[in-house]
N, C-alpha and C positions, 0 to 999 in steps of 0.2 A: 966326429966328436958327437957323443950322445948328449941330448938335452935332458933337462929335468922332466920327469913324468908329471903331467898335470900342470906344467908351467903355461901361463897365458901366452898367446901368440900376439905380439904387437902388430897393429895394423900398419902396413907399409904406406909410405907417402908417395903419391904419384909425382912425376917431375913437375907437373903444372900446379901442384898443391903446396901449401905452406906447412912447415913443421910447427908443432906447438911445444913450447918450452916454458918453464916457470922461471920467474925472476928471483924467487926466494922460496924458502921452506914454508913461509906463511901462505904464499899463493898456492903452493902444492897442497897444504892442509885444507885450505878453503875449497879447492877443487874436489878433494876427497869428501868433504862435508856436503858439497853440492850433489854428489852421487846419491846420498841418502835421502835428499828431499825432492829430487826430480831427475831420476836417471834417464828417462826418455827425452826430456827437455834438454838435458845436458848432452846427450848423444846428438840431438839436432843442432845444438850450439857447436859441437865439435865439427860436424859436417860443414856448417856455415863458415866457421873460422878457417878450416883448411882449404876451402874452395874460393872464397872471396871476402876476406876479413875487412877490407876497406870500402865495402859497398854499403852506402847509407840505406837503412830501412827504418822508417819512422816507427814501426811497431816494435822492433827488436834491437836495432844496431845504429849507434850514432856516436859522433865525437863528443868528448867532454869539453867543457869550457872553463874559463876562469883559472883558478889555481891548479886545476886538474887537467888542463888541456895538453900538457906535454910532459914527457919523461926523457931523461938523458940515457942513451944506450950507446956505449962505446964512444962517448964524447959527442954524439949527434942527438939533437933534440927531435924526438918523434912525437906526432900527435897521439894522444891517448883516446881510446875508444871504449865504449861500454856496450856490452851485449846483455840484453834483458832475458834471462833464462826462464824465470817464472815471475809472478807479480812482485815478489820481493827480491829474489835471488839475482845477483849481477856478477858479470865477469868484466874486469877492466884489463885492457891489453894495449900493446903497441905493435905496429907492423914494421918489421925489418924486411924491406922489399928484396926480391931475388936479384942476383947479379949473374947474368948468363956468361959474361967474360970470365968471371972468377969461378964459374960452375958452382955457385952458391945458391941453395934453395932459399926461398923466402921463409921468414920465421914470424910466428905470432908469439909474442912474449907476454905471458899472463903476469900482470902486476898485482892483481887482487882478485879474489873470488870470495863472495859472501852469500850466505843463505838468506839474510834479511836485507832490507833496503839500506844502503849505506848512508849514514848521516851526512857525510861530506857533500852529497849532491842536493841536500835540502835547501841550501841558501840560494837566493836569486843570483848571487855572484858566480856560483859554480853550476847552476842548472844548465842542462844541455841546451 
């Protein structure tokens, strides 16, 4: 079967890596917007999230707290993380860990992606 000429080739995910998926159309639009403000920084974020999304890094990656600390995914509460793409741009996500018995890859589920600093994290209640 012939493919479309000029079609982008998606990067395959290694067995040890996590897939990245969007939780909503809004999260997908935010990701697209991030490409315009920091393509190289977003590529670095992609590499980080596929390799070790639940690894704390004070400079770039940490769990959210307060009202933002968890998200329900398939009836399971998962901790929500924030990745700092640029000084203002952020990615919020949850990690659905892999299951070797079920032959299921781990997933990073993008819940929000914004080009400016999200107001929700400004209060002391929700600050990381």
